[in-house]
DRENNU-41316 format. One record per residue (C-alpha): residue number from 1; x, y, z. Coordinates in nm, 4 decimals. Each point is the difference from the previous one (the first is absolute). Layout:
BEGIN
+-----+----------+----------+----------+
|   i |     east |    north |       up |
+-----+----------+----------+----------+
| NUM |        X |        Y |        Z |
...
+-----+----------+----------+----------+
END
This chain:
BEGIN
+-----+----------+----------+----------+
|   i |     east |    north |       up |
+-----+----------+----------+----------+
|   1 | -11.8615 |  -2.4680 |  -9.6211 |
|   2 |  -0.3947 |   0.0308 |   0.0742 |
|   3 |  -0.0898 |  -0.0316 |   0.3617 |
|   4 |  -0.3535 |   0.0039 |   0.1168 |
|   5 |  -0.0788 |   0.0835 |   0.3559 |
|   6 |  -0.3118 |   0.1622 |   0.1902 |
|   7 |   0.1771 |   0.2581 |   0.1448 |
|   8 |   0.3274 |   0.1631 |  -0.0500 |
|   9 |   0.2059 |   0.1858 |   0.2570 |
|  10 |   0.3214 |   0.1870 |  -0.0873 |
|  11 |   0.2391 |   0.0524 |   0.3030 |
|  12 |   0.0369 |  -0.1803 |   0.3085 |
|  13 |  -0.0160 |   0.2612 |   0.2978 |
|  14 |  -0.2682 |   0.0034 |   0.2522 |
|  15 |  -0.2591 |   0.1201 |  -0.2379 |
|  16 |   0.0563 |  -0.2671 |  -0.2547 |
|  17 |   0.0455 |  -0.2506 |   0.2486 |
|  18 |  -0.3242 |   0.0821 |   0.2367 |
|  19 |  -0.2238 |   0.0664 |  -0.3112 |
|  20 |   0.1078 |  -0.3837 |  -0.1120 |
|  21 |  -0.0846 |  -0.1476 |   0.3446 |
|  22 |  -0.3310 |   0.1959 |   0.0131 |
|  23 |  -0.1373 |  -0.1775 |  -0.3000 |
|  24 |  -0.1699 |  -0.3115 |   0.0177 |
|  25 |   0.1821 |  -0.3419 |  -0.0253 |
|  26 |  -0.2028 |  -0.1101 |  -0.3529 |
|  27 |   0.1902 |   0.2981 |  -0.1808 |
|  28 |   0.3259 |  -0.0703 |  -0.2047 |
|  29 |   0.2250 |   0.2939 |   0.1093 |
|  30 |   0.3265 |   0.1062 |  -0.1412 |
|  31 |   0.2533 |   0.2226 |   0.1514 |
|  32 |   0.2854 |   0.1180 |  -0.2070 |
|  33 |   0.2805 |   0.2108 |   0.1434 |
|  34 |   0.2940 |   0.1571 |  -0.1401 |
|  35 |   0.2629 |  -0.1426 |   0.2661 |
|  36 |  -0.0250 |  -0.2391 |   0.2753 |
|  37 |  -0.3233 |  -0.0195 |   0.1941 |
|  38 |   0.1370 |   0.1796 |   0.3026 |
|  39 |   0.1870 |   0.2771 |  -0.1790 |
|  40 |  -0.3082 |   0.2494 |   0.0326 |
|  41 |   0.0213 |   0.3167 |   0.1556 |
|  42 |  -0.2531 |  -0.1298 |   0.2675 |
|  43 |   0.2468 |  -0.2476 |   0.1166 |
|  44 |   0.1955 |   0.3210 |   0.1133 |
|  45 |  -0.2341 |   0.1677 |   0.2019 |
|  46 |   0.1135 |   0.0800 |   0.3182 |
|  47 |  -0.2083 |   0.2022 |   0.2292 |
|  48 |  -0.3616 |  -0.1964 |  -0.0072 |
|  49 |  -0.3575 |   0.0007 |  -0.0596 |
|  50 |  -0.2589 |   0.2514 |   0.1246 |
|  51 |  -0.3188 |  -0.1121 |   0.1366 |
|  52 |  -0.2971 |   0.1595 |   0.1507 |
|  53 |  -0.0141 |  -0.0463 |   0.3628 |
|  54 |  -0.3489 |  -0.0234 |   0.0929 |
|  55 |  -0.2787 |   0.2428 |  -0.1268 |
|  56 |   0.1207 |   0.2928 |   0.1848 |
|  57 |   0.3096 |  -0.0075 |  -0.1926 |
|  58 |  -0.1863 |   0.0645 |  -0.3463 |
|  59 |  -0.0013 |   0.3637 |  -0.0333 |
|  60 |   0.3603 |   0.0600 |   0.1282 |
|  61 |   0.1442 |  -0.2770 |  -0.2389 |
|  62 |  -0.1918 |   0.1979 |  -0.2654 |
|  63 |   0.1174 |   0.3141 |   0.0702 |
|  64 |   0.3556 |  -0.1147 |   0.0467 |
|  65 |  -0.0263 |  -0.1627 |  -0.3576 |
|  66 |  -0.1635 |   0.3237 |  -0.1627 |
|  67 |   0.2375 |   0.2425 |   0.1900 |
|  68 |   0.2936 |  -0.2098 |  -0.1586 |
|  69 |  -0.1213 |  -0.0123 |  -0.3384 |
|  70 |  -0.0603 |   0.4110 |   0.0159 |
|  71 |  -0.3865 |  -0.0947 |  -0.0001 |
|  72 |   0.0203 |  -0.0974 |  -0.4063 |
|  73 |  -0.0754 |  -0.3484 |   0.1178 |
|  74 |  -0.3533 |  -0.1786 |  -0.0823 |
|  75 |  -0.1935 |   0.0008 |   0.3233 |
|  76 |  -0.2019 |  -0.3074 |  -0.0936 |
|  77 |   0.3044 |  -0.2054 |  -0.0930 |
|  78 |   0.1670 |   0.1184 |   0.3255 |
|  79 |  -0.3016 |  -0.1037 |   0.1823 |
|  80 |  -0.0541 |  -0.3282 |  -0.1789 |
|  81 |   0.3821 |  -0.0946 |   0.0975 |
|  82 |  -0.0228 |   0.0744 |   0.3482 |
|  83 |  -0.3364 |  -0.1780 |   0.0486 |
|  84 |   0.1384 |  -0.2980 |  -0.1398 |
|  85 |   0.3307 |  -0.0070 |   0.2111 |
|  86 |  -0.0700 |  -0.2038 |   0.2661 |
|  87 |  -0.1544 |  -0.2965 |  -0.2524 |
|  88 |   0.3035 |  -0.0064 |  -0.1938 |
|  89 |   0.2379 |  -0.0173 |   0.3077 |
|  90 |  -0.2321 |  -0.2572 |   0.1216 |
|  91 |   0.0629 |  -0.1876 |  -0.3344 |
|  92 |   0.3930 |   0.0646 |   0.0397 |
|  93 |  -0.0097 |  -0.1656 |   0.3530 |
|  94 |  -0.1988 |  -0.3011 |  -0.1606 |
|  95 |   0.2970 |  -0.0481 |  -0.2443 |
|  96 |   0.2207 |   0.0121 |   0.2679 |
|  97 |   0.1559 |   0.3336 |   0.0045 |
|  98 |   0.1612 |   0.0807 |   0.3416 |
|  99 |  -0.0317 |   0.3554 |   0.1344 |
| 100 |   0.1822 |   0.1014 |   0.3036 |
| 101 |  -0.1865 |  -0.0505 |   0.3351 |
| 102 |   0.0492 |   0.0426 |   0.3465 |
| 103 |  -0.1776 |  -0.1944 |   0.2912 |
| 104 |  -0.2224 |  -0.1206 |  -0.2956 |
| 105 |  -0.1098 |   0.3328 |  -0.1209 |
| 106 |   0.1165 |   0.1584 |  -0.3192 |
| 107 |   0.2696 |   0.2726 |   0.0172 |
| 108 |  -0.0835 |   0.3130 |  -0.2116 |
| 109 |   0.2866 |   0.2507 |  -0.1098 |
| 110 |  -0.0584 |   0.3601 |  -0.1547 |
| 111 |   0.1470 |   0.1559 |  -0.2908 |
| 112 |   0.0573 |   0.3550 |  -0.1570 |
| 113 |  -0.3623 |   0.1727 |  -0.0607 |
| 114 |  -0.1839 |  -0.2533 |   0.2585 |
| 115 |  -0.1629 |   0.1602 |   0.2620 |
| 116 |  -0.0038 |  -0.3117 |   0.1997 |
| 117 |   0.1694 |  -0.3399 |  -0.0287 |
| 118 |  -0.2079 |  -0.2307 |  -0.2037 |
| 119 |   0.2781 |  -0.1992 |  -0.1789 |
| 120 |   0.0416 |  -0.3655 |   0.0209 |
| 121 |   0.3480 |  -0.1514 |  -0.0725 |
| 122 |   0.2438 |  -0.2865 |   0.0027 |
| 123 |   0.3460 |   0.1435 |   0.1159 |
| 124 |   0.0996 |   0.2304 |  -0.2954 |
| 125 |  -0.0813 |  -0.2519 |  -0.2676 |
| 126 |  -0.3699 |   0.0080 |   0.0112 |
| 127 |  -0.0223 |  -0.0656 |  -0.3930 |
| 128 |   0.2124 |  -0.2727 |   0.0185 |
| 129 |  -0.2070 |  -0.1882 |   0.2586 |
| 130 |  -0.3454 |   0.0748 |  -0.1963 |
| 131 |   0.2009 |  -0.0945 |  -0.3390 |
| 132 |   0.1345 |  -0.3124 |   0.1305 |
| 133 |  -0.3385 |  -0.1364 |   0.1598 |
| 134 |  -0.1825 |   0.0987 |  -0.3366 |
| 135 |   0.2593 |  -0.1874 |  -0.2225 |
| 136 |  -0.0340 |  -0.3199 |   0.2254 |
| 137 |  -0.3803 |   0.0304 |  -0.0339 |
| 138 |   0.0020 |   0.0203 |  -0.3761 |
| 139 |   0.2237 |  -0.2917 |   0.0015 |
| 140 |  -0.2680 |  -0.2294 |   0.1430 |
| 141 |  -0.2423 |   0.1246 |  -0.2592 |
| 142 |   0.0058 |  -0.2476 |  -0.2820 |
| 143 |  -0.2148 |   0.2570 |  -0.2380 |
| 144 |   0.2744 |   0.2793 |   0.0464 |
| 145 |   0.2857 |  -0.0020 |  -0.2276 |
| 146 |   0.3089 |   0.2354 |   0.0563 |
| 147 |   0.2144 |   0.0864 |  -0.3145 |
| 148 |   0.3350 |   0.1248 |   0.0604 |
| 149 |   0.2253 |   0.2128 |  -0.2188 |
| 150 |  -0.2568 |   0.0843 |  -0.2503 |
| 151 |  -0.0758 |   0.3845 |  -0.0779 |
| 152 |  -0.3317 |   0.1362 |  -0.1326 |
| 153 |   0.0525 |   0.1827 |  -0.3265 |
| 154 |  -0.3483 |   0.0670 |  -0.1350 |
| 155 |  -0.3537 |  -0.0912 |   0.0676 |
| 156 |  -0.2308 |  -0.1888 |  -0.2219 |
| 157 |  -0.3539 |   0.2091 |  -0.0779 |
| 158 |  -0.2913 |   0.0077 |  -0.1959 |
| 159 |  -0.1197 |   0.3553 |   0.0127 |
| 160 |  -0.0144 |   0.0896 |   0.3344 |
| 161 |  -0.0119 |  -0.3335 |   0.1345 |
| 162 |   0.3138 |  -0.1569 |   0.1384 |
| 163 |   0.0756 |  -0.3602 |  -0.0836 |
| 164 |   0.3166 |  -0.0580 |   0.1621 |
| 165 |   0.3557 |   0.0834 |  -0.0744 |
| 166 |   0.3395 |  -0.0584 |  -0.1652 |
| 167 |   0.3131 |  -0.1204 |   0.1857 |
| 168 |   0.3600 |  -0.0524 |  -0.0825 |
| 169 |   0.2230 |  -0.2289 |   0.1956 |
| 170 |   0.3802 |   0.0154 |   0.0644 |
| 171 |   0.0679 |  -0.1917 |  -0.3042 |
| 172 |  -0.2078 |   0.2187 |  -0.2223 |
| 173 |  -0.3055 |  -0.2618 |  -0.0327 |
| 174 |  -0.3274 |   0.2185 |  -0.0621 |
| 175 |  -0.3073 |  -0.1295 |   0.1666 |
| 176 |  -0.3717 |   0.1022 |  -0.0697 |
| 177 |  -0.1863 |  -0.0382 |   0.3299 |
| 178 |  -0.3957 |   0.0108 |  -0.0695 |
| 179 |  -0.2130 |   0.0624 |   0.2766 |
| 180 |  -0.3654 |   0.1275 |   0.1035 |
| 181 |   0.1491 |   0.2068 |   0.2808 |
| 182 |   0.3475 |   0.1806 |   0.0110 |
| 183 |   0.1308 |   0.1929 |   0.3171 |
| 184 |   0.2888 |   0.2099 |  -0.0281 |
| 185 |   0.2080 |  -0.0082 |   0.3559 |
| 186 |   0.3334 |   0.0794 |  -0.1552 |
| 187 |   0.1194 |   0.2951 |   0.2356 |
| 188 |   0.1005 |   0.3343 |  -0.0403 |
| 189 |   0.2777 |   0.1904 |  -0.1851 |
| 190 |   0.3166 |  -0.0161 |   0.2525 |
| 191 |   0.2395 |  -0.1567 |  -0.2736 |
| 192 |  -0.0218 |   0.2854 |  -0.2173 |
| 193 |   0.1705 |   0.2196 |   0.2399 |
| 194 |   0.3735 |  -0.0045 |   0.1022 |
| 195 |  -0.0871 |   0.0031 |   0.4018 |
| 196 |  -0.2681 |  -0.1831 |   0.1150 |
| 197 |  -0.0979 |  -0.2499 |   0.2588 |
| 198 |  -0.1754 |  -0.2222 |  -0.2614 |
| 199 |   0.1247 |  -0.3207 |  -0.1833 |
| 200 |   0.1708 |   0.1133 |  -0.3327 |
| 201 |  -0.2178 |  -0.2152 |  -0.2054 |
| 202 |  -0.3084 |   0.1754 |   0.1090 |
| 203 |  -0.0270 |   0.2605 |  -0.2937 |
| 204 |  -0.3812 |   0.0902 |  -0.0435 |
| 205 |  -0.0595 |  -0.2347 |  -0.2723 |
| 206 |  -0.3754 |  -0.0605 |   0.0933 |
| 207 |  -0.0482 |   0.3842 |  -0.0143 |
| 208 |   0.1792 |   0.0345 |  -0.3334 |
| 209 |  -0.1942 |  -0.2731 |  -0.1551 |
| 210 |  -0.3200 |   0.1507 |   0.1451 |
| 211 |   0.1063 |   0.3479 |  -0.1765 |
| 212 |   0.0531 |  -0.2117 |  -0.3105 |
| 213 |  -0.3142 |  -0.1095 |  -0.0462 |
| 214 |  -0.1935 |   0.3224 |   0.1240 |
| 215 |  -0.0828 |  -0.1364 |   0.3305 |
| 216 |  -0.0707 |   0.2877 |   0.2562 |
| 217 |   0.2673 |   0.0947 |   0.2443 |
| 218 |  -0.0140 |   0.2464 |   0.2703 |
| 219 |   0.3049 |   0.2411 |   0.1896 |
| 220 |   0.2665 |  -0.2365 |  -0.1483 |
| 221 |   0.2296 |   0.2751 |   0.1167 |
| 222 |  -0.1095 |  -0.0287 |   0.3422 |
| 223 |   0.3555 |  -0.1455 |   0.1249 |
| 224 |   0.0867 |  -0.0182 |   0.3740 |
| 225 |   0.3311 |   0.0344 |   0.1263 |
| 226 |   0.0724 |  -0.1664 |   0.2974 |
| 227 |   0.1999 |   0.2358 |   0.2744 |
| 228 |   0.2521 |  -0.2717 |   0.1344 |
| 229 |   0.2053 |  -0.2439 |  -0.2119 |
| 230 |   0.3504 |  -0.0709 |   0.0976 |
| 231 |   0.2538 |   0.2031 |  -0.1712 |
| 232 |   0.1965 |  -0.2266 |  -0.2320 |
| 233 |   0.0516 |   0.1291 |  -0.3467 |
| 234 |   0.1387 |  -0.2928 |  -0.1293 |
| 235 |  -0.3030 |  -0.2271 |   0.0923 |
| 236 |  -0.2339 |  -0.1260 |  -0.2895 |
| 237 |  -0.2992 |  -0.0075 |   0.2328 |
| 238 |   0.0082 |   0.2791 |   0.2943 |
| 239 |  -0.0574 |  -0.1652 |   0.3437 |
| 240 |  -0.3211 |   0.1474 |   0.1595 |
| 241 |   0.0035 |   0.0731 |   0.3585 |
| 242 |  -0.3355 |  -0.0382 |   0.1146 |
| 243 |  -0.2473 |   0.2991 |   0.1040 |
| 244 |  -0.0699 |  -0.2104 |   0.3215 |
| 245 |   0.3530 |   0.0568 |   0.0926 |
| 246 |  -0.1127 |   0.3896 |   0.0456 |
| 247 |  -0.3273 |  -0.1101 |   0.1295 |
| 248 |   0.1677 |  -0.1650 |   0.3055 |
| 249 |   0.2266 |   0.3062 |   0.0715 |
| 250 |   0.2621 |   0.0210 |  -0.2354 |
| 251 |   0.1296 |   0.3569 |  -0.1123 |
| 252 |   0.1567 |   0.1784 |  -0.2765 |
| 253 |   0.2879 |   0.2243 |   0.0124 |
| 254 |   0.2001 |   0.2106 |  -0.2244 |
| 255 |   0.3658 |  -0.0894 |  -0.0639 |
| 256 |   0.0601 |   0.2546 |   0.2704 |
| 257 |  -0.2290 |  -0.1811 |   0.2545 |
| 258 |  -0.3071 |   0.2451 |   0.0086 |
| 259 |  -0.3476 |  -0.1034 |   0.0024 |
| 260 |  -0.1745 |   0.1331 |  -0.3200 |
| 261 |  -0.3459 |  -0.1147 |  -0.0350 |
| 262 |  -0.2950 |  -0.2271 |   0.1679 |
| 263 |   0.0812 |  -0.3553 |  -0.0801 |
| 264 |  -0.3706 |  -0.0994 |   0.0117 |
| 265 |  -0.1191 |   0.2105 |  -0.2792 |
| 266 |  -0.1288 |  -0.1485 |  -0.3142 |
| 267 |   0.2621 |  -0.1478 |  -0.2322 |
| 268 |  -0.0195 |   0.2784 |  -0.2769 |
| 269 |   0.0421 |   0.2711 |   0.2931 |
| 270 |   0.3066 |  -0.1800 |   0.1565 |
| 271 |   0.1717 |  -0.0476 |  -0.3281 |
| 272 |  -0.0226 |   0.3770 |  -0.0831 |
| 273 |   0.1361 |   0.0680 |   0.2935 |
| 274 |   0.2938 |  -0.2284 |  -0.0310 |
| 275 |   0.0780 |   0.1408 |  -0.3665 |
| 276 |  -0.0112 |   0.3400 |   0.1216 |
| 277 |   0.2616 |  -0.0603 |   0.3106 |
| 278 |   0.2154 |  -0.2184 |  -0.2367 |
| 279 |   0.0234 |   0.3165 |  -0.2380 |
| 280 |   0.0617 |   0.2325 |   0.2759 |
| 281 |   0.2722 |  -0.2245 |   0.1377 |
| 282 |   0.1456 |  -0.0821 |  -0.3539 |
| 283 |  -0.0173 |  -0.3653 |   0.1191 |
| 284 |  -0.1170 |  -0.3023 |  -0.1726 |
| 285 |  -0.1924 |  -0.1269 |   0.2975 |
| 286 |  -0.1135 |   0.0734 |   0.3608 |
| 287 |   0.0336 |  -0.2176 |   0.2843 |
| 288 |  -0.2500 |  -0.2580 |   0.1563 |
| 289 |   0.0432 |  -0.0577 |   0.3729 |
| 290 |  -0.1590 |  -0.3296 |   0.1114 |
| 291 |   0.2213 |  -0.0160 |   0.3278 |
| 292 |  -0.3057 |   0.1135 |   0.2340 |
| 293 |  -0.2135 |  -0.2597 |  -0.0987 |
| 294 |   0.2737 |  -0.2366 |   0.2087 |
| 295 |   0.1562 |  -0.3092 |  -0.0710 |
| 296 |  -0.2902 |  -0.2591 |   0.0647 |
| 297 |  -0.2644 |   0.1937 |  -0.2061 |
| 298 |   0.2231 |   0.0282 |  -0.2920 |
| 299 |   0.1008 |  -0.3696 |   0.0068 |
| 300 |  -0.3513 |  -0.1213 |   0.0641 |
| 301 |  -0.1931 |   0.2378 |  -0.2250 |
| 302 |   0.2720 |   0.0807 |  -0.2794 |
| 303 |   0.2298 |  -0.3088 |  -0.0122 |
| 304 |   0.0086 |   0.0293 |  -0.3774 |
| 305 |   0.0908 |   0.3649 |  -0.0167 |
| 306 |   0.2405 |  -0.0288 |   0.2664 |
| 307 |   0.1620 |  -0.2755 |  -0.2174 |
| 308 |  -0.0084 |   0.1826 |  -0.3309 |
| 309 |   0.1615 |   0.3092 |   0.1445 |
| 310 |   0.2541 |  -0.2121 |   0.1800 |
| 311 |   0.0819 |  -0.1387 |  -0.3462 |
| 312 |   0.0911 |   0.3491 |  -0.1141 |
| 313 |   0.2448 |   0.0930 |   0.2840 |
| 314 |  -0.3005 |   0.1716 |   0.2304 |
| 315 |  -0.0767 |  -0.1419 |   0.3495 |
| 316 |  -0.3169 |   0.1641 |   0.0770 |
| 317 |   0.0480 |  -0.0690 |   0.3585 |
| 318 |   0.2946 |   0.2125 |   0.0437 |
| 319 |  -0.0093 |   0.2905 |  -0.2953 |
| 320 |  -0.2551 |   0.1741 |  -0.2331 |
| 321 |  -0.0297 |  -0.1511 |  -0.3412 |
| 322 |  -0.0125 |   0.2465 |  -0.3048 |
| 323 |  -0.3184 |  -0.0148 |  -0.1838 |
| 324 |  -0.1553 |   0.1822 |  -0.3255 |
| 325 |  -0.3472 |  -0.0134 |  -0.1727 |
| 326 |  -0.0307 |  -0.2146 |  -0.3041 |
| 327 |  -0.3042 |  -0.1095 |  -0.2422 |
| 328 |  -0.2368 |  -0.2526 |   0.2096 |
| 329 |  -0.3555 |  -0.0383 |  -0.1382 |
| 330 |  -0.2504 |   0.1049 |  -0.2513 |
| 331 |  -0.3369 |   0.1491 |   0.1114 |
| 332 |  -0.1242 |   0.0303 |  -0.3537 |
| 333 |  -0.0325 |  -0.2868 |  -0.2507 |
| 334 |  -0.2928 |  -0.1746 |  -0.2115 |
| 335 |  -0.3522 |   0.1394 |   0.0819 |
| 336 |  -0.2119 |  -0.2219 |   0.1704 |
| 337 |  -0.3412 |   0.0211 |   0.1859 |
| 338 |  -0.0588 |  -0.1761 |   0.3549 |
| 339 |   0.0139 |  -0.3311 |  -0.1514 |
| 340 |   0.3421 |   0.0478 |  -0.1724 |
| 341 |  -0.1628 |  -0.0006 |  -0.3699 |
| 342 |   0.1522 |   0.1986 |  -0.2420 |
| 343 |  -0.1460 |   0.2047 |  -0.2831 |
| 344 |   0.0862 |  -0.3221 |  -0.2220 |
| 345 |  -0.2627 |  -0.2679 |   0.0564 |
| 346 |   0.1353 |  -0.3370 |   0.1954 |
| 347 |   0.3161 |   0.1820 |   0.0626 |
| 348 |   0.0682 |   0.0769 |   0.3850 |
| 349 |   0.3019 |   0.1795 |   0.1698 |
| 350 |   0.0812 |  -0.0453 |   0.3411 |
| 351 |   0.2920 |   0.1317 |   0.2288 |
| 352 |   0.2516 |   0.2526 |  -0.0876 |
| 353 |  -0.0750 |  -0.0604 |  -0.3667 |
| 354 |  -0.3459 |   0.1642 |   0.0559 |
| 355 |  -0.1598 |   0.3189 |   0.1408 |
| 356 |  -0.3177 |  -0.0209 |   0.1890 |
| 357 |   0.0310 |   0.3197 |   0.1889 |
| 358 |   0.0904 |  -0.1304 |   0.3095 |
| 359 |   0.3490 |   0.1556 |   0.0565 |
| 360 |  -0.0908 |   0.3795 |  -0.1616 |
| 361 |   0.3374 |   0.1950 |  -0.0870 |
| 362 |   0.1919 |  -0.1982 |   0.2849 |
| 363 |  -0.0374 |  -0.3275 |   0.1454 |
| 364 |  -0.0458 |  -0.0342 |   0.3743 |
| 365 |   0.2696 |  -0.2468 |   0.1468 |
| 366 |  -0.1200 |  -0.3741 |   0.0283 |
| 367 |  -0.2974 |   0.0689 |  -0.2268 |
| 368 |   0.1539 |  -0.1677 |  -0.2813 |
| 369 |  -0.0194 |  -0.3956 |   0.0899 |
| 370 |  -0.3632 |   0.0670 |   0.1354 |
| 371 |  -0.1154 |   0.1807 |  -0.3236 |
| 372 |   0.1384 |  -0.2586 |  -0.1967 |
| 373 |  -0.1525 |  -0.2950 |   0.1970 |
| 374 |  -0.3613 |   0.1678 |   0.0144 |
| 375 |  -0.0307 |   0.1043 |  -0.3595 |
| 376 |   0.1466 |  -0.3543 |  -0.1215 |
| 377 |  -0.2540 |  -0.1743 |   0.1719 |
| 378 |  -0.2637 |   0.2268 |  -0.1305 |
| 379 |   0.1290 |  -0.0651 |  -0.3495 |
| 380 |  -0.0172 |  -0.3707 |   0.0420 |
| 381 |  -0.3896 |   0.0443 |   0.1532 |
| 382 |  -0.0610 |   0.2070 |  -0.3343 |
| 383 |   0.1773 |  -0.2629 |  -0.2276 |
| 384 |  -0.2240 |  -0.2760 |   0.1373 |
| 385 |  -0.2900 |   0.1921 |  -0.0449 |
| 386 |   0.0783 |   0.0686 |  -0.3478 |
| 387 |   0.1359 |  -0.3300 |  -0.1054 |
| 388 |  -0.3631 |  -0.1204 |   0.1372 |
| 389 |  -0.2123 |   0.2375 |  -0.2283 |
| 390 |   0.2116 |   0.0031 |  -0.3172 |
| 391 |   0.1031 |  -0.2561 |  -0.2624 |
| 392 |   0.3708 |   0.0541 |  -0.1231 |
| 393 |   0.0854 |  -0.1467 |  -0.3479 |
| 394 |   0.3561 |   0.0282 |  -0.1237 |
| 395 |  -0.0968 |  -0.0976 |  -0.3661 |
| 396 |   0.0391 |   0.3720 |  -0.1016 |
| 397 |   0.3118 |   0.0956 |   0.1659 |
| 398 |   0.2594 |   0.0873 |  -0.2650 |
| 399 |   0.3582 |  -0.1083 |   0.1170 |
| 400 |   0.2842 |   0.2619 |  -0.1003 |
| 401 |   0.2925 |  -0.1492 |  -0.1931 |
| 402 |   0.2701 |  -0.0701 |   0.2192 |
| 403 |   0.2432 |   0.1641 |  -0.2142 |
| 404 |  -0.1658 |   0.3292 |   0.1524 |
| 405 |   0.1701 |  -0.0875 |   0.3315 |
| 406 |   0.3565 |  -0.0760 |  -0.1015 |
| 407 |   0.1847 |   0.2885 |   0.1036 |
| 408 |  -0.0186 |  -0.0026 |   0.3891 |
| 409 |   0.2283 |   0.3067 |   0.0258 |
| 410 |  -0.2384 |   0.2103 |  -0.2372 |
| 411 |  -0.3099 |  -0.1198 |   0.1993 |
| 412 |   0.1605 |   0.1147 |   0.3121 |
| 413 |   0.1073 |   0.3276 |  -0.1265 |
| 414 |  -0.3545 |   0.0413 |  -0.1351 |
| 415 |  -0.1186 |  -0.0473 |   0.3568 |
| 416 |   0.2153 |   0.2300 |   0.1859 |
| 417 |  -0.0341 |   0.2861 |  -0.2961 |
| 418 |  -0.3870 |  -0.0024 |   0.0512 |
| 419 |   0.0114 |  -0.0161 |   0.3914 |
| 420 |   0.2597 |   0.2900 |   0.0293 |
| 421 |  -0.2443 |   0.1978 |  -0.2887 |
| 422 |  -0.2993 |  -0.0547 |   0.2363 |
| 423 |   0.1904 |   0.0905 |   0.3040 |
| 424 |   0.1361 |   0.2955 |  -0.1352 |
| 425 |  -0.3203 |   0.1160 |  -0.1800 |
| 426 |  -0.1705 |  -0.0104 |   0.3357 |
| 427 |   0.2553 |   0.1823 |   0.1953 |
| 428 |  -0.2535 |   0.3035 |   0.0559 |
| 429 |  -0.2202 |  -0.2231 |   0.2112 |
+-----+----------+----------+----------+
END
């Protein structure tokens, strides 16, 4: 089946949806997603989204981000994100996103690595709040179509020009999408790991396909481990306990109820301290104490975390909960410029799939949603300019024989193999 569209977006997280919403209504936009629309890692984001709190916050925010990233960040990319933060927050509010307020003023929380509170939030389900409103807005746009349960398995290209993608439906149907512009917004690599906070179907397919076609990648081995997930060895996906819990005053103890680290350090530092303590105690976890936040704060700011822990038998109002580090986020990915363009013409990458240099070697808490929004909007602007200046013809595109894609398991194993090879080959970074 051959399908023509103006812009093809792979992935239905905040990056993909916001990119679609930032494009003109006159363009036909098709979004493909491997699962249900809402089953993206964006939907799981708890803590919040950063914003520059006035011009006086720029240098502090920049330094916090650079320090967390061990100064391997691209400073121009960080600056671009910070300067655009208030604009995209305004966009979100326009779509109906409801950030926490008190007496009409926004409330800001703080997380590890931040020198001051600058994080907007909606309880402990900020990603869900943003995603719900973006999905609703996409549903109102007649030019945007979301196709669920379709997995991208290849791209179409002529030379170094991307001309669309190949997908496979759940019933095995192969579809060829022909498009002048394609955007990868398909998330990170968490599904490759045994213990991860990500959905299991997020397996780095976009990065694997990019590697297959010689598209430049960068720091694919820069994988962030989140320090605090609920210890539950039997769980398919690790339950995240947001960094903002510690930002609001929760503390970490060893199994012997001894403090062992500064909880407000960047994630990688706290993770190393936890792993060291676990080894010292010969314990598979450490303890997180939320009780000092008080009942009102826990139930108003962290109701979902409270419920998730309660379902596992832990009442955070009464006792500490066992926590353990788990894979959480990919800082590397497909290398892009400040407009999210890859090394292949007409191919863009946004969100966790991409590497624009904002996060460096370690992501600062609550920068992921903001980075995804800022650079997906920039990708949309670049695409508009490209479509105005260049003519696209599908006449020279050779469509591969569908038999090439018959063995789904073989394709999946191939993707995993080249990703792990890339991660291991760059391990000395």
